[in-house]
A tleap script that builds the chain and sets N, CA, C and O, in Angstrom:
source leaprc.protein.ff14SB
mol = sequence {
  NMET ASP CYS SER TYR THR LEU TRP PHE ALA
  ARG ASP ALA ARG ARG ILE HIE ALA CYS ILE
  ILE LYS ILE GLN PHE SER SER LYS ILE PHE
  ILE HIE ASN ARG PHE ILE ASP ALA TYR GLY
  LYS CYS GLY ARG LEU ASP ASP ALA CYS LYS
  LEU PHE ASP THR MET PRO GLU ARG ASP ILE
  PHE CTHR
}
set mol.1.N position { 20.351 -17.235 -7.028 }
set mol.1.CA position { 21.130 -17.234 -5.884 }
set mol.1.C position { 21.109 -17.546 -4.640 }
set mol.1.O position { 20.401 -17.302 -3.662 }
set mol.2.N position { 22.756 -18.597 -5.068 }
set mol.2.CA position { 23.227 -19.450 -4.524 }
set mol.2.C position { 23.056 -19.936 -2.858 }
set mol.2.O position { 23.953 -19.383 -2.223 }
set mol.3.N position { 22.108 -20.875 -1.873 }
set mol.3.CA position { 21.890 -20.142 -0.192 }
set mol.3.C position { 22.684 -20.841 0.057 }
set mol.3.O position { 22.566 -22.053 0.240 }
set mol.4.N position { 24.315 -19.740 0.145 }
set mol.4.CA position { 24.571 -18.613 1.349 }
set mol.4.C position { 24.903 -17.747 1.046 }
set mol.4.O position { 25.653 -17.254 1.888 }
set mol.5.N position { 24.760 -17.100 0.110 }
set mol.5.CA position { 24.300 -15.692 -0.444 }
set mol.5.C position { 22.865 -15.630 -0.152 }
set mol.5.O position { 22.372 -14.789 0.600 }
set mol.6.N position { 22.419 -16.248 -0.569 }
set mol.6.CA position { 20.306 -16.155 0.115 }
set mol.6.C position { 20.959 -15.416 1.994 }
set mol.6.O position { 20.565 -14.313 2.373 }
set mol.7.N position { 21.797 -16.165 2.748 }
set mol.7.CA position { 21.106 -16.484 4.438 }
set mol.7.C position { 21.815 -15.127 3.925 }
set mol.7.O position { 20.981 -14.222 3.966 }
set mol.8.N position { 22.849 -14.752 3.539 }
set mol.8.CA position { 23.751 -14.062 3.975 }
set mol.8.C position { 23.321 -12.028 3.938 }
set mol.8.O position { 23.556 -11.013 4.594 }
set mol.9.N position { 22.569 -12.474 2.678 }
set mol.9.CA position { 21.833 -10.730 2.082 }
set mol.9.C position { 20.426 -10.818 2.860 }
set mol.9.O position { 20.090 -9.753 3.376 }
set mol.10.N position { 19.326 -12.173 3.078 }
set mol.10.CA position { 18.133 -11.700 3.953 }
set mol.10.C position { 19.076 -11.795 5.513 }
set mol.10.O position { 18.712 -11.084 6.449 }
set mol.11.N position { 19.703 -12.279 5.592 }
set mol.11.CA position { 20.561 -10.912 7.568 }
set mol.11.C position { 20.902 -9.672 6.821 }
set mol.11.O position { 20.653 -8.813 7.666 }
set mol.12.N position { 21.031 -9.478 6.491 }
set mol.12.CA position { 22.055 -8.284 5.680 }
set mol.12.C position { 20.783 -6.818 5.473 }
set mol.12.O position { 21.037 -5.613 5.468 }
set mol.13.N position { 19.371 -7.543 5.315 }
set mol.13.CA position { 18.423 -6.733 4.622 }
set mol.13.C position { 17.961 -6.402 5.988 }
set mol.13.O position { 17.944 -5.345 6.618 }
set mol.14.N position { 17.592 -7.612 6.264 }
set mol.14.CA position { 16.862 -7.007 8.029 }
set mol.14.C position { 18.199 -5.965 9.037 }
set mol.14.O position { 17.793 -5.156 9.871 }
set mol.15.N position { 19.282 -6.099 8.863 }
set mol.15.CA position { 19.720 -5.843 9.381 }
set mol.15.C position { 19.894 -3.705 9.256 }
set mol.15.O position { 19.892 -2.786 10.075 }
set mol.16.N position { 20.041 -3.852 7.474 }
set mol.16.CA position { 20.376 -2.288 6.858 }
set mol.16.C position { 18.577 -2.078 7.140 }
set mol.16.O position { 18.213 -1.269 6.286 }
set mol.17.N position { 17.478 -2.462 7.923 }
set mol.17.CA position { 16.473 -1.828 7.185 }
set mol.17.C position { 16.001 -1.078 9.110 }
set mol.17.O position { 15.591 -0.008 9.560 }
set mol.18.N position { 16.599 -3.153 9.950 }
set mol.18.CA position { 16.568 -1.576 11.300 }
set mol.18.C position { 17.469 -0.404 11.448 }
set mol.18.O position { 17.688 0.427 12.330 }
set mol.19.N position { 17.702 -0.535 10.813 }
set mol.19.CA position { 19.004 0.597 11.106 }
set mol.19.C position { 18.244 2.190 10.148 }
set mol.19.O position { 18.494 3.268 10.687 }
set mol.20.N position { 17.507 2.224 9.009 }
set mol.20.CA position { 16.907 2.785 8.146 }
set mol.20.C position { 16.105 3.134 9.193 }
set mol.20.O position { 16.206 4.335 9.442 }
set mol.21.N position { 15.085 2.343 10.147 }
set mol.21.CA position { 13.908 2.927 11.399 }
set mol.21.C position { 14.615 3.486 12.335 }
set mol.21.O position { 14.220 4.137 13.303 }
set mol.22.N position { 15.827 3.176 11.975 }
set mol.22.CA position { 15.845 3.896 14.013 }
set mol.22.C position { 16.361 5.350 13.290 }
set mol.22.O position { 16.032 6.345 13.936 }
set mol.23.N position { 17.161 5.624 11.979 }
set mol.23.CA position { 17.330 6.973 12.129 }
set mol.23.C position { 16.335 7.497 11.219 }
set mol.23.O position { 16.720 8.465 10.562 }
set mol.24.N position { 15.116 7.090 11.010 }
set mol.24.CA position { 14.674 7.980 11.126 }
set mol.24.C position { 13.573 7.734 8.923 }
set mol.24.O position { 12.636 8.042 8.185 }
set mol.25.N position { 14.312 7.282 9.044 }
set mol.25.CA position { 14.004 7.645 7.210 }
set mol.25.C position { 13.903 6.576 6.645 }
set mol.25.O position { 14.874 6.049 6.102 }
set mol.26.N position { 12.813 6.090 6.657 }
set mol.26.CA position { 12.104 4.467 6.111 }
set mol.26.C position { 10.314 5.718 5.663 }
set mol.26.O position { 9.453 5.147 4.996 }
set mol.27.N position { 10.157 6.535 5.896 }
set mol.27.CA position { 8.706 7.910 5.364 }
set mol.27.C position { 9.466 7.207 4.340 }
set mol.27.O position { 10.139 6.340 4.897 }
set mol.28.N position { 9.659 7.213 2.985 }
set mol.28.CA position { 10.866 7.146 1.191 }
set mol.28.C position { 10.043 6.141 0.645 }
set mol.28.O position { 10.641 5.179 1.128 }
set mol.29.N position { 9.562 5.880 0.310 }
set mol.29.CA position { 8.522 5.018 -0.269 }
set mol.29.C position { 9.878 3.905 -0.923 }
set mol.29.O position { 10.206 2.840 -0.399 }
set mol.30.N position { 10.350 4.372 -1.880 }
set mol.30.CA position { 11.564 4.380 -2.383 }
set mol.30.C position { 11.703 2.917 -1.611 }
set mol.30.O position { 11.192 1.859 -1.978 }
set mol.31.N position { 12.718 3.193 -0.184 }
set mol.31.CA position { 13.220 2.347 0.202 }
set mol.31.C position { 13.080 1.877 1.017 }
set mol.31.O position { 13.772 1.327 1.874 }
set mol.32.N position { 11.012 2.243 0.621 }
set mol.32.CA position { 10.345 0.209 1.917 }
set mol.32.C position { 10.405 -0.937 -0.029 }
set mol.32.O position { 10.372 -2.163 0.076 }
set mol.33.N position { 10.476 -0.375 -1.323 }
set mol.33.CA position { 9.622 -1.429 -2.276 }
set mol.33.C position { 11.314 -2.125 -2.337 }
set mol.33.O position { 11.605 -3.070 -3.070 }
set mol.34.N position { 12.348 -1.391 -1.361 }
set mol.34.CA position { 13.565 -1.850 -2.589 }
set mol.34.C position { 13.392 -2.948 -1.494 }
set mol.34.O position { 12.876 -3.881 -2.110 }
set mol.35.N position { 13.647 -3.555 0.585 }
set mol.35.CA position { 13.291 -3.869 0.876 }
set mol.35.C position { 12.308 -4.993 0.987 }
set mol.35.O position { 12.673 -6.150 1.192 }
set mol.36.N position { 11.365 -4.725 0.883 }
set mol.36.CA position { 10.223 -6.009 0.188 }
set mol.36.C position { 10.678 -6.586 -1.183 }
set mol.36.O position { 10.631 -7.785 -1.457 }
set mol.37.N position { 11.068 -5.729 -1.914 }
set mol.37.CA position { 11.439 -6.804 -2.933 }
set mol.37.C position { 13.029 -7.968 -2.612 }
set mol.37.O position { 13.142 -9.168 -2.866 }
set mol.38.N position { 13.808 -7.234 -2.130 }
set mol.38.CA position { 15.141 -7.981 -1.381 }
set mol.38.C position { 14.384 -8.973 -0.271 }
set mol.38.O position { 14.905 -10.050 0.017 }
set mol.39.N position { 13.596 -8.707 0.109 }
set mol.39.CA position { 12.733 -9.594 1.524 }
set mol.39.C position { 12.032 -11.702 0.949 }
set mol.39.O position { 11.842 -12.821 1.424 }
set mol.40.N position { 11.938 -10.823 -0.465 }
set mol.40.CA position { 10.657 -11.946 -1.606 }
set mol.40.C position { 11.514 -12.437 -2.034 }
set mol.40.O position { 11.276 -13.644 -1.981 }
set mol.41.N position { 13.085 -12.154 -2.760 }
set mol.41.CA position { 13.611 -12.376 -3.608 }
set mol.41.C position { 14.623 -12.949 -2.692 }
set mol.41.O position { 15.762 -13.156 -3.112 }
set mol.42.N position { 14.277 -13.233 -1.415 }
set mol.42.CA position { 15.468 -14.034 -0.267 }
set mol.42.C position { 14.398 -15.465 -0.078 }
set mol.42.O position { 14.576 -16.414 -0.842 }
set mol.43.N position { 13.548 -15.514 0.744 }
set mol.43.CA position { 11.900 -16.644 0.371 }
set mol.43.C position { 11.643 -15.860 2.164 }
set mol.43.O position { 11.567 -16.666 3.091 }
set mol.44.N position { 11.537 -14.407 2.475 }
set mol.44.CA position { 11.452 -13.674 2.887 }
set mol.44.C position { 10.141 -13.647 2.924 }
set mol.44.O position { 10.035 -12.831 2.008 }
set mol.45.N position { 8.630 -13.945 3.336 }
set mol.45.CA position { 7.415 -13.798 2.160 }
set mol.45.C position { 7.398 -12.829 3.871 }
set mol.45.O position { 7.728 -11.646 3.784 }
set mol.46.N position { 7.194 -13.123 4.653 }
set mol.46.CA position { 6.507 -12.656 6.064 }
set mol.46.C position { 7.000 -11.596 6.754 }
set mol.46.O position { 6.525 -11.197 7.817 }
set mol.47.N position { 8.113 -11.031 6.085 }
set mol.47.CA position { 8.531 -9.784 6.312 }
set mol.47.C position { 8.407 -9.025 5.460 }
set mol.47.O position { 8.266 -7.836 5.747 }
set mol.48.N position { 8.420 -9.527 3.881 }
set mol.48.CA position { 7.928 -8.836 3.031 }
set mol.48.C position { 6.404 -8.505 2.695 }
set mol.48.O position { 6.042 -7.417 2.246 }
set mol.49.N position { 5.380 -9.797 3.025 }
set mol.49.CA position { 4.581 -8.563 4.362 }
set mol.49.C position { 3.731 -7.276 5.407 }
set mol.49.O position { 2.978 -6.351 5.709 }
set mol.50.N position { 4.791 -8.381 5.547 }
set mol.50.CA position { 4.976 -7.746 7.412 }
set mol.50.C position { 5.193 -5.812 6.690 }
set mol.50.O position { 4.390 -4.883 6.597 }
set mol.51.N position { 6.194 -5.906 6.441 }
set mol.51.CA position { 6.681 -4.680 6.104 }
set mol.51.C position { 5.499 -3.509 5.024 }
set mol.51.O position { 5.331 -2.314 5.267 }
set mol.52.N position { 4.892 -4.218 3.966 }
set mol.52.CA position { 4.017 -3.933 3.052 }
set mol.52.C position { 2.683 -3.571 3.750 }
set mol.52.O position { 1.903 -3.119 2.912 }
set mol.53.N position { 2.170 -3.610 4.946 }
set mol.53.CA position { 0.925 -3.867 5.731 }
set mol.53.C position { 1.055 -2.504 6.550 }
set mol.53.O position { 0.219 -1.680 6.922 }
set mol.54.N position { 3.434 -2.664 6.774 }
set mol.54.CA position { 3.257 -1.540 7.343 }
set mol.54.C position { 3.897 -0.379 7.105 }
set mol.54.O position { 4.486 0.362 7.891 }
set mol.55.N position { 3.751 -0.308 6.129 }
set mol.55.CA position { 3.829 0.939 4.595 }
set mol.55.C position { 2.945 1.818 5.032 }
set mol.55.O position { 1.796 1.387 5.141 }
set mol.56.N position { 3.225 3.429 5.445 }
set mol.56.CA position { 2.512 5.233 6.158 }
set mol.56.C position { 1.725 4.153 4.185 }
set mol.56.O position { 0.824 3.337 3.991 }
set mol.57.N position { 2.849 4.921 3.176 }
set mol.57.CA position { 2.147 4.989 2.018 }
set mol.57.C position { 2.429 3.950 1.536 }
set mol.57.O position { 3.035 3.070 2.150 }
set mol.58.N position { 1.829 3.813 -0.300 }
set mol.58.CA position { 2.561 3.120 -1.091 }
set mol.58.C position { 2.473 3.448 -1.676 }
set mol.58.O position { 1.930 4.505 -1.356 }
set mol.59.N position { 2.731 3.410 -3.708 }
set mol.59.CA position { 2.566 3.745 -4.810 }
set mol.59.C position { 2.359 2.651 -5.696 }
set mol.59.O position { 2.023 1.491 -5.459 }
set mol.60.N position { 2.713 3.443 -7.138 }
set mol.60.CA position { 1.809 2.057 -8.446 }
set mol.60.C position { 3.860 0.797 -8.362 }
set mol.60.O position { 4.217 -0.084 -9.144 }
set mol.61.N position { 4.522 1.286 -7.258 }
set mol.61.CA position { 5.491 -0.091 -7.761 }
set mol.61.C position { 5.793 -0.967 -6.778 }
set mol.61.O position { 6.563 -1.892 -7.036 }
set mol.62.N position { 5.192 -0.811 -5.377 }
set mol.62.CA position { 4.239 -1.514 -3.975 }
set mol.62.C position { 3.297 -1.948 -4.590 }
set mol.62.O position { 2.384 -2.523 -3.998 }
savepdb mol mol.pdb
quit
């Protein structure tokens, strides 16, 4: 990924994640896993770790 795409993706991933939390759809393990992956790919390891630490459930993919 180039730098401009990475910055755009990281910003929008955080915004989408906030919306998902607001509508209480955050209990889905699949969604958490996708955001951990997205944050990691964008170099946002602090956000990925925070999300991992606050997950109510984890599966083998987490």
